[in-house]
N, C-alpha and C positions, 0 to 999 in steps of 0.2 A: 536425490533430494526431491520429494514430492511436494511441490508448491503450486499454488494457483497463481498463474501469471496472466496478465492481459485484462484484468479488471481496471477500473480507474486507478491511477497510480497511488492515491491515498489508500485504497483498499488493498492494493498489492503490498504496501508498507505494513498495514495491519496483519496481512496474511503471512508475514515473515515468521510468525509464531504458529506452529501447529501442535498437535498433541504429542508429537515425537521429537520436535526440533524447534530451536529458536535460532534463526539465521543470524541474529545479532549477538550470539554468544562468542563467535570466533570471526576474526577478520577474513579468513579464507572463505567461509560460508557467505559472508556478506559480500565479498568481492564477486563470488559466483552469482549472487542475486543481482548485483549491479550490472554484471555482464549481460544477464538475461533481460535487463531493462534498457538495453542499447536502443538508442533512437528516441527514448522517452525521457531520459535522464542523463545529464552530463556527469560522468563519474569523476570522483576526485582523482588527482594525478597519481596518488599512491595509496597504499592501504591505510585505512583509518586506524588511529591509535585507540587503545582501550578507552580513553576519555571521549574520543569521537564516537565510538560505538555506544558508549553510555549516553551521550547526548541524543543520538538517534533513538535509543530505547526510551528515553524520557519523552521525546517528541511523539513517538508512537503511542505512548500511554496517554498523552494529552489528546491526540487525535481520536483514540478509542473512546475516551470519556466524552468528548464532544459529539462524536457520531452516535454513541449510545443514547445521549440525551435527545438528539435530533430525531432518531428513530422512534423514540418514545413520545415525540411531540412536545418536548420541553426545550427551553433554551439551554445551550451548552454552558457548563460551569465557567465562571469568569476566569479562573486560573488557567483553564485549558485554552480559552480564547487568547488570553494574554501571552501564553507560551508559544502558541502557533504564530501570532502576530509578531512576537519578538524574533522568532527564527526567520520569518519571511523578511523582516526589516534588516537583519544582520548582513545580508549580501544582496542588495537590490540589483535587479537586472536593468540593463539599458541596451537599447538597440544600436548596432554599429552598421553603417552602410559601407560596403566595399564594392569595388568595380573589378570584376573578374570576367575573363573570356568575353569582353566587349559588352558586358551588361551588369546591372546591379545585383547585389546579393546582400541580404540583410541577415544578420545573426545576432544572437543575444550574448552579452558578456555580463559577468557579475563582478561587483566589487567584493572584497573580502577574501579570506583564505579559503582553501579547499573544503575543510569541514563545514564552515559557515555557508559556503555556496551550496553544498549538498543539502544541508538542513533547510536552506531557503527554498530550494526546489521542492523538497518534500512538503514543507509548510504551505507553499503556494498550491500544490496539488490538493492538500487538505482543505484550503480555503475554497478552491473550485468545487470540490465535492460537497462540502458543508453548505455552500451557498446555493447549490442546485436543488430544486424541489425533489428531484429523484432520490436524494439522500434518504428520504423517509421510506423508500422502497427497498433499501439495502436489507438483505436477508442473511441469516446465519444458516449454514448447511445443516440439514436434518440428519446427516449421517451420525451414527453413534460416536460420541466423543470428539467429533470434528469441530474445530474452532474457526474454520474459514468463513469469510464473508464474501458475498457477491451481489452484484446489481443485476437482477434478472431481466433479460431481454424478452422473456416469455413469462407470463404470469403463473404458469404451472411448474416452473423450474423449482426444484426442491433441494438439489445437491450442488456442492461446489463444482463437481465434475461427474458426468455420467460414468466415466471410466474409473474413477476412484471410489467415492462414497456411494454413488448410484449403483455400481456393480456390487459392492459389498452388501448393500441392503437387499438387492435382488437375490443374491446368492443365499443370504441368511433366510430370506422369506421362502425360497425354494427348499432349502434344507428343512425348515420347520414343517412345511406342508408334507414333505415326503417322510419325515420322521413320525408325524402324527398318523399317517395312513397305514 
């Protein structure tokens, strides 16, 4: 599974759809994606139902619509904002103070069932990205047919990954040069 992981979480959600794969088509693929997000996302206690996957797909669509508008310098569609806010509101987080090993430990807990908690985390990640002025700098990969998005740390970055699309473009360029010669 060639996925771009490690961008802001909301972009990782959008990048669950590539030209060859949609991670949200099967629970197994989505569970693999969730496992790769360890430490950034609290996974649900069990596999998502088809209805849960459909809800994540809908949220992904709203996040994509909102980000497309922001990247174009426009306000996000009202329906997208409403859906993102509704998902975030469905399982609000609250901090819990514990005392372990002689000291304090703070962790977040969410009200709501497992699918709602997952959607809330993804929606909050979208809120963080969309509220960040850096959202206007999000780019689409220049690789042929690539759908992946990234937030460039360097202004000259053109591809989702130098090892994936960057290498493909360089190989194609090399082939064209030698074929013409």
